[in-house]
PAVO-813974 format. One record per residue: y, x, z of N, C-alpha, C, O in turn; residue in three letters. Coordinates in steps of 0.2 Angstrom, whole numbers, plus 5000, padded with zeros to 4 digits. Layout:
BEGIN
  n_north  n_east  n_up  ca_north  ca_east  ca_up  c_north  c_east  c_up  o_north  o_east  o_up  resn
        Y       X     Z         Y        X      Z        Y       X     Z        Y       X     Z   ALA
...
***
This chain:
BEGIN
  n_north  n_east  n_up  ca_north  ca_east  ca_up  c_north  c_east  c_up  o_north  o_east  o_up  resn
     5590    5425  5516      5586     5429   5511     5579    5430  5514     5578    5433  5520   MET
     5574    5428  5511      5567     5429   5513     5565    5436  5510     5566    5438  5504   THR
     5563    5440  5515      5561     5447   5513     5554    5447  5510     5549    5444  5513   VAL
     5553    5451  5505      5546     5453   5502     5544    5460  5504     5548    5465  5502   VAL
     5539    5461  5508      5537     5468   5510     5532    5470  5504     5526    5467  5504   ASP
     5534    5474  5500      5530     5476   5494     5524    5481  5495     5521    5483  5490   ALA
     5523    5483  5501      5518     5488   5502     5516    5488  5509     5519    5491  5514   HIS
     5510    5486  5510      5507     5487   5517     5499    5487  5516     5496    5486  5511   HIS
     5496    5489  5522      5488     5490   5522     5485    5486  5528     5489    5484  5532   HIS
     5479    5485  5527      5475     5483   5533     5468    5486  5533     5466    5488  5527   VAL
     5465    5487  5539      5458     5490   5539     5455    5488  5545     5458    5487  5550   TRP
     5448    5487  5544      5444     5486   5550     5438    5491  5550     5434    5492  5546   ASP
     5439    5496  5555      5434     5501   5555     5427    5500  5556     5423    5504  5555   LEU
     5426    5493  5559      5419     5491   5559     5416    5489  5553     5410    5489  5552   SER
     5420    5488  5548      5418     5486   5541     5417    5493  5537     5412    5494  5533   VAL
     5422    5497  5537      5422     5503   5533     5427    5508  5536     5432    5507  5539   ARG
     5424    5515  5536      5428     5520   5539     5434    5522  5534     5434    5521  5528   ASP
     5440    5524  5537      5445     5526   5533     5445    5534  5534     5448    5537  5538   GLN
     5442    5537  5529      5440     5544   5530     5446    5549  5529     5446    5555  5531   ASP
     5452    5546  5527      5458     5550   5527     5462    5550  5534     5466    5554  5534   TRP
     5460    5546  5539      5463     5547   5545     5459    5552  5549     5454    5551  5553   ILE
     5462    5558  5549      5459     5564   5552     5465    5568  5556     5471    5567  5554   THR
     5463    5572  5561      5468     5576   5564     5472    5572  5569     5472    5566  5569   GLY
     5475    5576  5574      5478     5573   5580     5485    5569  5578     5486    5564  5581   PRO
     5488    5571  5572      5494     5567   5570     5493    5560  5568     5497    5556  5569   GLU
     5487    5559  5565      5485     5552   5563     5481    5549  5568     5479    5543  5566   LEU
     5479    5551  5573      5475     5548   5578     5477    5541  5580     5473    5537  5581   ALA
     5484    5540  5581      5486     5533   5582     5483    5527  5577     5483    5522  5579   PRO
     5482    5530  5571      5480     5525   5566     5472    5524  5566     5470    5519  5563   LEU
     5468    5527  5570      5461     5526   5571     5459    5520  5575     5456    5521  5580   ARG
     5461    5515  5573      5459     5508   5576     5460    5503  5571     5463    5504  5565   ARG
     5458    5497  5572      5459     5491   5567     5466    5489  5567     5470    5489  5572   ASP
     5468    5488  5561      5475     5484   5559     5473    5478  5555     5471    5479  5549   PHE
     5475    5472  5557      5473     5466   5553     5479    5462  5552     5485    5463  5554   THR
     5478    5457  5548      5483     5453   5546     5486    5449  5552     5492    5447  5553   MET
     5481    5448  5557      5484     5444   5563     5488    5449  5567     5492    5446  5571   ARG
     5487    5455  5567      5492     5460   5570     5499    5460  5566     5504    5460  5569   ASP
     5499    5459  5560      5505     5460   5556     5509    5453  5556     5515    5454  5556   LEU
     5506    5448  5556      5509     5441   5555     5515    5440  5560     5520    5438  5557   GLU
     5514    5441  5566      5520     5440   5571     5525    5445  5570     5531    5443  5570   PRO
     5524    5451  5568      5529     5456   5567     5533    5454  5561     5539    5455  5560   GLU
     5529    5452  5555      5533     5450   5549     5537    5444  5550     5543    5444  5548   ALA
     5535    5439  5554      5539     5433   5555     5545    5435  5559     5550    5432  5557   ALA
     5544    5439  5564      5550     5441   5568     5555    5445  5564     5561    5444  5565   ALA
     5553    5448  5558      5557     5452   5554     5560    5448  5548     5564    5451  5544   ALA
     5558    5442  5548      5560     5438   5542     5557    5439  5535     5559    5438  5530   GLY
     5551    5442  5536      5547     5443   5530     5543    5437  5528     5539    5435  5532   VAL
     5544    5435  5522      5540     5429   5520     5534    5430  5515     5531    5425  5514   GLY
     5534    5436  5513      5528     5437   5508     5527    5445  5508     5531    5449  5509   GLY
     5521    5447  5507      5519     5454   5507     5514    5455  5501     5511    5451  5498   THR
     5514    5462  5499      5509     5464   5494     5504    5469  5498     5506    5474  5501   ILE
     5498    5467  5498      5493     5471   5502     5490    5476  5497     5488    5474  5491   LEU
     5490    5482  5499      5488     5488   5494     5482    5491  5497     5481    5492  5503   VAL
     5478    5493  5492      5472     5497   5493     5472    5503  5497     5478    5506  5497   GLN
     5467    5505  5501      5467     5511   5505     5462    5516  5503     5463    5522  5504   THR
     5456    5513  5501      5451     5518   5499     5448    5516  5492     5448    5510  5490   VAL
     5445    5521  5489      5442     5520   5483     5435    5518  5483     5430    5522  5481   THR
     5434    5512  5485      5427     5509   5485     5428    5502  5482     5433    5498  5483   VAL
     5423    5500  5478      5424     5493   5474     5423    5487  5479     5426    5482  5477   PRO
     5421    5488  5485      5420     5482   5489     5427    5480  5492     5428    5474  5494   GLU
     5432    5484  5493      5438     5483   5496     5442    5478  5492     5445    5473  5496   GLU
     5443    5478  5486      5447     5473   5482     5445    5466  5483     5449    5462  5484   THR
     5438    5465  5482      5436     5458   5483     5438    5455  5490     5440    5449  5491   PRO
     5437    5460  5495      5439     5458   5502     5446    5456  5503     5448    5451  5506   GLU
     5450    5460  5500      5458     5459   5500     5459    5453  5497     5464    5449  5499   PHE
     5456    5451  5491      5458     5445   5488     5456    5439  5492     5459    5434  5492   LEU
     5450    5440  5495      5448     5434   5500     5453    5433  5506     5455    5428  5508   GLY
     5456    5439  5508      5461     5439   5514     5467    5435  5511     5470    5431  5515   LEU
     5469    5436  5505      5475     5433   5502     5474    5426  5502     5479    5422  5503   ALA
     5468    5423  5501      5467     5416   5501     5467    5413  5507     5468    5407  5508   GLY
     5466    5417  5513      5466     5415   5519     5473    5415  5523     5474    5412  5528   GLU
     5477    5420  5521      5483     5421   5524     5489    5420  5520     5490    5423  5515   HIS
     5493    5415  5521      5499     5413   5517     5504    5419  5516     5507    5419  5511   GLU
     5504    5423  5521      5509     5429   5521     5508    5433  5514     5513    5436  5511   LEU
     5501    5434  5513      5500     5439   5507     5501    5435  5500     5498    5430  5499   ILE
     5506    5438  5497      5508     5435   5490     5505    5438  5484     5505    5436  5479   ALA
     5502    5444  5486      5499     5448   5480     5495    5454  5483     5496    5456  5489   GLY
     5490    5456  5479      5486     5462   5481     5486    5467  5475     5486    5465  5469   VAL
     5487    5473  5477      5486     5479   5473     5479    5482  5475     5479    5485  5480   VAL
     5474    5481  5470      5468     5483   5472     5466    5490  5468     5470    5493  5466   GLY
     5459    5491  5469      5457     5497   5466     5451    5495  5461     5447    5491  5463   TRP
     5450    5499  5456      5444     5499   5452     5444    5505  5448     5449    5509  5447   THR
     5438    5507  5446      5437     5514   5443     5439    5513  5436     5436    5510  5431   ASP
     5445    5516  5435      5448     5516   5428     5444    5520  5423     5445    5518  5417   LEU
     5440    5524  5425      5436     5528   5420     5429    5524  5417     5426    5526  5413   THR
     5428    5519  5421      5422     5515   5418     5423    5512  5412     5428    5509  5410   ARG
     5418    5512  5407      5419     5510   5400     5420    5502  5400     5423    5500  5395   PRO
     5418    5498  5405      5419     5491   5405     5424    5489  5410     5424    5484  5413   ASP
     5430    5493  5410      5435     5492   5415     5438    5485  5414     5440    5482  5418   VAL
     5439    5483  5407      5442     5477   5406     5438    5471  5408     5441    5466  5411   ALA
     5432    5472  5408      5427     5466   5410     5428    5466  5418     5427    5461  5421   ASP
     5428    5472  5421      5428     5472   5428     5435    5469  5431     5435    5465  5436   GLU
     5440    5470  5427      5447     5467   5429     5446    5459  5429     5449    5455  5433   LEU
     5443    5457  5423      5442     5450   5422     5438    5447  5428     5439    5441  5430   ALA
     5433    5451  5430      5428     5448   5435     5432    5447  5442     5431    5442  5445   ARG
     5436    5452  5443      5440     5452   5449     5444    5446  5450     5445    5443  5455   LEU
     5447    5444  5444      5452     5438   5444     5448    5432  5444     5451    5427  5446   ARG
     5442    5432  5443      5438     5426   5444     5435    5425  5451     5432    5420  5452   GLU
     5436    5430  5455      5433     5429   5462     5437    5425  5466     5443    5423  5464   LEU
     5435    5422  5472      5439     5419   5476     5446    5423  5478     5445    5429  5480   PRO
     5451    5420  5477      5458     5423   5478     5460    5428  5472     5465    5432  5473   GLY
     5456    5428  5467      5457     5432   5461     5464    5431  5458     5467    5436  5455   GLY
     5467    5426  5459      5474     5425   5456     5479    5429  5460     5485    5430  5457   ARG
     5477    5432  5466      5482     5436   5469     5482    5443  5467     5486    5447  5469   TYR
     5478    5445  5462      5477     5452   5460     5483    5453  5455     5484    5450  5450   LEU
     5488    5458  5457      5494     5459   5454     5494    5466  5451     5498    5467  5447   LYS
     5490    5470  5454      5490     5477   5451     5484    5481  5453     5480    5479  5457   GLY
     5484    5487  5451      5479     5492   5452     5482    5499  5454     5487    5501  5452   ILE
     5478    5502  5459      5480     5509   5461     5474    5513  5462     5469    5511  5464   ARG
     5475    5520  5461      5470     5525   5463     5474    5530  5466     5480    5532  5465   HIS
     5470    5534  5471      5473     5539   5475     5474    5545  5471     5470    5550  5471   GLN
     5478    5545  5466      5480     5551   5461     5482    5557  5465     5480    5563  5463   VAL
     5485    5556  5471      5487     5561   5475     5481    5566  5478     5482    5572  5479   GLN
     5475    5563  5478      5470     5567   5480     5466    5570  5474     5461    5574  5475   GLY
     5468    5569  5468      5465     5572   5462     5467    5580  5461     5473    5581  5461   GLU
     5463    5584  5460      5465     5591   5460     5468    5593  5453     5472    5597  5452   SER
     5466    5589  5448      5469     5590   5441     5476    5586  5441     5477    5580  5441   ASP
     5482    5590  5440      5488     5587   5440     5489    5583  5434     5494    5579  5434   PRO
     5485    5583  5429      5486     5579   5423     5480    5574  5423     5479    5571  5418   ALA
     5478    5572  5429      5472     5567   5429     5474    5560  5425     5470    5558  5422   TRP
     5480    5558  5426      5483     5552   5423     5482    5552  5415     5482    5547  5412   LEU
     5482    5558  5412      5482     5559   5405     5475    5560  5402     5475    5561  5396   LEU
     5470    5560  5406      5463     5561   5403     5462    5555  5399     5464    5549  5400   ARG
     5458    5556  5393      5457     5550   5389     5454    5544  5392     5455    5538  5391   PRO
     5449    5545  5397      5446     5540   5400     5450    5536  5405     5450    5530  5405   ASP
     5455    5540  5408      5459     5536   5412     5465    5532  5408     5466    5527  5410   VAL
     5467    5536  5403      5472     5532   5399     5469    5525  5396     5472    5520  5395   ARG
     5462    5526  5394      5459     5519   5392     5459    5514  5397     5460    5508  5396   ARG
     5458    5516  5403      5458     5512   5409     5465    5509  5410     5466    5503  5412   GLY
     5470    5513  5410      5477     5511   5411     5479    5506  5405     5482    5501  5407   LEU
     5477    5507  5399      5478     5502   5394     5475    5495  5395     5478    5490  5394   ALA
     5469    5495  5399      5466     5489   5400     5470    5486  5406     5470    5479  5406   ALA
     5473    5489  5410      5477     5487   5416     5483    5483  5412     5485    5478  5414   VAL
     5486    5486  5407      5491     5483   5404     5489    5477  5400     5493    5472  5400   ALA
     5484    5477  5397      5481     5471   5393     5480    5466  5398     5480    5460  5396   ASP
     5478    5467  5404      5477     5462   5409     5483    5459  5412     5483    5454  5416   ALA
     5489    5462  5410      5495     5459   5413     5496    5461  5420     5500    5458  5424   GLY
     5493    5467  5422      5494     5469   5429     5499    5475  5429     5500    5478  5424   LEU
     5501    5477  5435      5505     5483   5436     5501    5488  5439     5495    5487  5441   VAL
     5503    5495  5437      5499     5500   5440     5504    5504  5445     5509    5506  5443   TYR
     5501    5504  5451      5505     5508   5457     5503    5515  5456     5497    5517  5456   ASP
     5508    5520  5457      5507     5527   5457     5508    5530  5464     5513    5529  5467   LEU
     5502    5532  5467      5503     5536   5473     5501    5543  5471     5496    5545  5471   VAL
     5507    5547  5471      5506     5554   5468     5511    5559  5473     5515    5556  5477   VAL
     5510    5565  5472      5514     5570   5475     5519    5573  5470     5518    5572  5464   LEU
     5524    5576  5472      5530     5578   5467     5527    5582  5461     5530    5581  5456   PRO
     5522    5586  5462      5520     5591   5456     5516    5586  5451     5515    5589  5446   HIS
     5514    5580  5453      5511     5576   5448     5515    5571  5444     5513    5568  5440   GLN
     5522    5571  5446      5527     5567   5443     5527    5568  5435     5528    5563  5431   LEU
     5527    5574  5433      5527     5575   5425     5521    5571  5422     5523    5569  5416   PRO
     5515    5571  5424      5510     5567   5421     5512    5560  5421     5510    5556  5417   ALA
     5515    5558  5427      5517     5551   5427     5522    5549  5422     5521    5544  5419   CYS
     5526    5554  5420      5531     5552   5415     5528    5552  5408     5529    5547  5404   VAL
     5523    5556  5407      5520     5556   5400     5516    5550  5400     5515    5547  5394   ARG
     5512    5548  5405      5508     5542   5405     5512    5536  5404     5511    5531  5400   ALA
     5518    5535  5407      5522     5529   5406     5525    5529  5399     5526    5524  5396   ALA
     5527    5535  5397      5530     5535   5390     5524    5533  5385     5526    5530  5380   ALA
     5518    5535  5386      5513     5534   5381     5511    5526  5381     5508    5524  5377   ASP
     5512    5523  5387      5510     5516   5388     5516    5512  5390     5517    5509  5395   LEU
     5521    5510  5385      5527     5507   5387     5525    5499  5388     5530    5496  5391   PRO
     5519    5497  5387      5518     5490   5389     5515    5489  5396     5514    5483  5398   GLY
     5515    5495  5400      5512     5494   5407     5518    5496  5411     5521    5501  5410   LEU
     5519    5492  5416      5524     5493   5422     5521    5498  5427     5516    5497  5430   THR
     5524    5504  5428      5522     5509   5433     5526    5508  5439     5532    5509  5438   PHE
     5524    5507  5445      5528     5507   5451     5526    5513  5455     5520    5514  5457   VAL
     5531    5517  5457      5530     5523   5460     5530    5522  5468     5535    5519  5470   LEU
     5525    5523  5471      5524     5521   5478     5528    5527  5482     5527    5533  5480   ASP
     5531    5525  5488      5534     5530   5492     5539    5535  5489     5539    5541  5491   HIS
     5542    5533  5484      5546     5537   5480     5543    5544  5478     5547    5549  5477   LEU
     5537    5544  5477      5533     5550   5475     5533    5555  5481     5532    5561  5479   GLY
     5534    5553  5487      5533     5557   5493     5537    5564  5493     5535    5569  5492   LYS
     5544    5562  5493      5549     5568   5493     5548    5572  5499     5546    5570  5505   PRO
     5549    5579  5499      5548     5583   5505     5554    5583  5510     5558    5587  5511   PRO
     5555    5577  5513      5560     5576   5517     5560    5580  5523     5566    5583  5525   ILE
     5555    5582  5526      5555     5586   5532     5557    5593  5531     5560    5596  5536   ALA
     5556    5596  5525      5559     5602   5523     5566    5602  5521     5569    5608  5521   SER
     5568    5597  5519      5575     5596   5516     5575    5598  5509     5581    5599  5506   GLY
     5570    5600  5506      5570     5602   5499     5570    5596  5494     5569    5590  5496   ALA
     5573    5597  5488      5573     5592   5483     5569    5593  5477     5567    5588  5473   PHE
     5569    5599  5475      5565     5600   5468     5558    5603  5470     5557    5606  5475   GLU
     5553    5601  5465      5554     5598   5459     5554    5590  5459     5554    5587  5454   PRO
     5554    5588  5465      5554     5580   5466     5559    5577  5463     5558    5572  5459   TRP
     5566    5578  5464      5571     5575   5461     5571    5574  5453     5572    5569  5450   ALA
     5570    5580  5450      5570     5580   5443     5564    5576  5440     5565    5572  5435   SER
     5558    5576  5444      5553     5572   5441     5554    5565  5442     5552    5561  5438   GLY
     5557    5563  5448      5559     5556   5449     5564    5553  5444     5563    5548  5441   LEU
     5569    5557  5442      5574     5555   5437     5571    5554  5430     5573    5550  5427   ARG
     5566    5559  5429      5563     5558   5422     5559    5552  5422     5559    5549  5416   ALA
     5555    5550  5427      5552     5544   5427     5556    5538  5427     5555    5533  5423   LEU
     5562    5538  5430      5566     5532   5431     5570    5531  5424     5572    5526  5422   ALA
     5570    5537  5420      5573     5536   5413     5569    5531  5408     5572    5529  5403   ALA
     5563    5530  5410      5559     5526   5406     5559    5518  5409     5559    5517  5415   LEU
     5560    5514  5404      5562     5507   5406     5556    5503  5409     5557    5498  5413   PRO
     5550    5506  5408      5544     5502   5411     5542    5505  5418     5536    5505  5420   ASN
     5547    5508  5422      5545     5511   5428     5549    5507  5434     5555    5505  5432   THR
     5547    5508  5440      5550     5505   5446     5548    5509  5452     5543    5514  5451   ALA
     5551    5508  5457      5549     5512   5463     5549    5508  5470     5553    5503  5470   ALA
     5546    5510  5475      5546     5507   5481     5550    5512  5486     5548    5518  5487   LYS
     5555    5509  5490      5558     5512   5495     5553    5511  5501     5554    5507  5505   LEU
     5548    5515  5502      5543     5515   5506     5540    5522  5508     5541    5526  5504   SER
     5537    5522  5514      5534     5528   5516     5538    5534  5517     5536    5540  5517   GLY
     5545    5533  5518      5549     5539   5519     5549    5542  5526     5549    5548  5526   LEU
     5548    5538  5531      5548     5540   5537     5543    5545  5539     5544    5550  5542   VAL
     5537    5544  5536      5531     5548   5537     5531    5554  5533     5527    5559  5534   THR
     5536    5555  5528      5538     5561   5525     5543    5565  5529     5544    5571  5527   GLU
     5546    5562  5534      5551     5566   5538     5548    5568  5544     5542    5568  5545   ALA
     5552    5571  5549      5550     5573   5555     5548    5567  5559     5553    5564  5561   ASP
     5542    5566  5561      5540     5560   5564     5543    5559  5571     5545    5553  5573   LEU
     5544    5565  5574      5547     5564   5581     5555    5564  5581     5557    5561  5587   ALA
     5558    5566  5576      5565     5566   5577     5569    5563  5571     5575    5564  5570   SER
     5566    5560  5566      5569     5558   5560     5575    5553  5562     5575    5549  5567   TRP
     5580    5553  5557      5586     5548   5558     5587    5545  5551     5584    5548  5546   THR
     5590    5540  5550      5592     5537   5544     5595    5542  5539     5594    5542  5533   VAL
     5600    5546  5542      5603     5551   5538     5599    5556  5535     5600    5559  5530   GLU
     5593    5557  5538      5588     5562   5535     5585    5559  5529     5584    5563  5524   ASP
     5584    5552  5529      5582     5549   5523     5587    5548  5517     5585    5547  5512   LEU
     5593    5547  5519      5598     5544   5515     5599    5548  5508     5599    5545  5503   ARG
     5599    5555  5508      5600     5559   5502     5594    5557  5497     5595    5557  5491   PRO
     5588    5556  5499      5582     5555   5495     5583    5547  5492     5581    5546  5487   TYR
     5585    5543  5497      5585     5536   5495     5591    5536  5490     5591    5532  5485   ALA
     5596    5539  5490      5602     5539   5486     5600    5542  5479     5602    5539  5474   ASP
     5596    5547  5479      5593     5549   5472     5590    5544  5468     5591    5542  5463   VAL
     5585    5540  5472      5582     5534   5469     5586    5529  5467     5585    5526  5462   ALA
     5591    5527  5471      5596     5522   5470     5600    5523  5463     5601    5519  5459   LEU
     5602    5529  5463      5605     5531   5457     5601    5531  5451     5603    5529  5445   GLU
     5595    5533  5451      5590     5534   5446     5588    5527  5443     5588    5526  5437   ALA
     5585    5523  5448      5582     5517   5446     5587    5511  5446     5586    5506  5442   PHE
     5592    5511  5451      5596     5505   5452     5592    5500  5456     5586    5500  5456   GLY
     5596    5495  5459      5592     5491   5463     5588    5486  5460     5583    5483  5463   PRO
     5589    5485  5453      5584     5480   5449     5577    5483  5448     5573    5480  5446   GLY
     5576    5490  5450      5570     5493   5449     5567    5496  5455     5563    5500  5455   ARG
     5570    5494  5461      5568     5497   5468     5566    5491  5472     5569    5485  5471   LEU
     5561    5492  5476      5559     5487   5481     5557    5490  5487     5555    5495  5488   MET
     5558    5485  5492      5556     5488   5499     5549    5487  5501     5545    5482  5499   TYR
     5546    5492  5504      5539     5492   5507     5539    5495  5514     5542    5500  5515   GLY
     5535    5492  5518      5535     5494   5525     5530    5500  5526     5531    5505  5530   SER
     5525    5500  5522      5519     5505   5522     5516    5504  5529     5513    5509  5532   ASP
     5517    5498  5532      5513     5497   5538     5505    5497  5537     5503    5495  5532   TRP
     5501    5500  5541      5503     5502   5548     5504    5510  5548     5505    5513  5553   PRO
     5504    5513  5542      5505     5520   5542     5512    5522  5545     5513    5527  5549   VAL
     5517    5518  5544      5523     5519   5546     5524    5518  5554     5529    5521  5556   SER
     5519    5515  5557      5520     5515   5564     5519    5522  5568     5521    5522  5574   THR
     5517    5527  5564      5518     5534   5566     5525    5536  5568     5526    5540  5572   LEU
     5530    5533  5565      5537     5534   5565     5541    5529  5568     5547    5531  5571   GLY
     5539    5523  5567      5544     5517   5569     5540    5511  5570     5535    5510  5566   ALA
     5542    5506  5573      5539     5499   5573     5541    5496  5566     5545    5498  5563   ALA
     5537    5490  5565      5538     5487   5559     5545    5485  5558     5548    5486  5552   TYR
     5549    5482  5562      5556     5480   5562     5560    5486  5561     5565    5485  5557   GLY
     5558    5491  5564      5563     5497   5563     5563    5500  5556     5568    5503  5554   GLY
     5557    5500  5553      5557     5502   5546     5561    5498  5541     5565    5500  5537   ILE
     5561    5491  5542      5565     5487   5539     5573    5488  5540     5577    5488  5535   LEU
     5574    5489  5546      5581     5490   5548     5584    5497  5545     5589    5497  5542   ASP
     5580    5502  5545      5582     5508   5542     5583    5507  5535     5588    5510  5532   ALA
     5579    5504  5531      5580     5503   5524     5586    5499  5522     5589    5500  5518   THR
     5587    5494  5527      5594     5490   5526     5600    5495  5526     5605    5494  5523   ARG
     5599    5499  5531      5605     5504   5532     5606    5509  5527     5611    5512  5526   ARG
     5600    5510  5523      5600     5515   5518     5603    5512  5511     5605    5516  5507   LEU
     5604    5505  5511      5606     5502   5505     5612    5498  5506     5614    5495  5511   THR
     5615    5496  5500      5621     5492   5500     5619    5485  5501     5615    5483  5497   ASP
     5623    5481  5506      5621     5474   5506     5621    5470  5500     5618    5465  5499   PRO
     5626    5472  5495      5626     5469   5489     5620    5469  5485     5618    5465  5481   HIS
     5616    5474  5486      5609     5476   5482     5603    5473  5486     5598    5473  5483   ASP
     5604    5470  5492      5599     5468   5496     5594    5462  5493     5588    5462  5493   HIS
     5598    5457  5490      5593     5452   5486     5588    5455  5481     5583    5452  5481   PRO
     5590    5460  5478      5586     5463   5473     5580    5467  5477     5574    5467  5475   GLN
     5583    5472  5481      5578     5477   5484     5573    5473  5489     5567    5476  5489   ILE
     5575    5468  5492      5571     5465   5497     5568    5459  5495     5564    5456  5499   PHE
     5569    5457  5489      5565     5451   5486     5564    5451  5479     5558    5450  5477   GLU
     5570    5451  5475      5569     5449   5468     5565    5454  5464     5561    5452  5459   ALA
     5566    5461  5465      5562     5466   5461     5555    5465  5462     5551    5464  5457   THR
     5552    5464  5468      5545     5464   5469     5543    5457  5466     5537    5457  5463   ALA
     5546    5452  5467      5544     5445   5465     5544    5445  5457     5539    5442  5454   THR
     5548    5448  5454      5548     5448   5446     5543    5453  5444     5539    5451  5439   ARG
     5543    5459  5446      5538     5464   5443     5531    5463  5445     5527    5464  5440   LEU
     5529    5460  5450      5522     5458   5452     5521    5451  5451     5515    5449  5452   TYR
     5526    5447  5448      5524     5440   5446     5522    5436  5452     5517    5432  5452   GLY
     5525    5437  5458      5523     5433   5464     5525    5426  5464     5524    5422  5468   LEU
***
C-alpha cells in the first residue's frame, strides 16, 4: 500500500519568517524545513504522495507552494491560503489555478484558530468566500480549537456542497485528559456528510516529553466512531510533529491506533478521493 501523507508543511526562514514559532518549546522548529529534508524520510516510510498545507496568511505562499509541487513529484496536492473576505475571491481562486503548478491546488485553509471571534466562519463575507471555494471544486481545511467547533458545524450545514476537512481532529486537549466540549463538537461535525477529518497533530496536543500511543487512543477512537475510516485520513503534520517524534514514528503510532482492515482507507483512499489526487 502506498501511503498518502495528507498534511505537512515546509518553510524557508530566509524567504519568510514564521511568526508563530515563539518560545522555548517551539525553538527546535526555528530553522528551515524543505522538501529535500522530507523526501528521504517519506521514501523510507513508504509514503508515495503528500499534501502540502499553508503555514502563514500571506498571498505569496500559495504560488510558491504550487511551484514546489511542480518541482517535487512527492507533492500530490496543495492546500493554500487566500483571503476569503475579498470581494473577488472567485477570480483569485481561478488565477491561482492558472499559475505554474496550479493544477495541484486542492483546497484552501485559514488560521481560524487565531481568530478572536468564535463565529468567524459564519460572518457573511467569510461565508461568501467559502461558497466560492465550493464553486471552484476545492476542499476547505478547518484548523480550529474545540470551542470553535460549533461554528464549523453551522458552516458545514449551511454549505452542503463544500467538503470541510477538520485538521488535527480539532486539537483535542490530550495533555489534560479532558474530552468536553471537544468530543461533542467533533461528533456534531461528523454527523454531517460533507465533513471529514485528519488523524494528524495529536502528538503535539499530548505531553511532548512522555506521550504514548495509549494517551492518544481514546481521542482517535472518538474520531473513528464518529467519522469512520472512509472519512478519516492520515497526516504527519511534519515538521511540527518532530517536536514529539520522528517522521516514521508518527506514521507508526497512527498505524497502531487504527485497525489494519481500515488502513487502505485511512492511509490512502480517503485523501485520494476527497482531494482528487
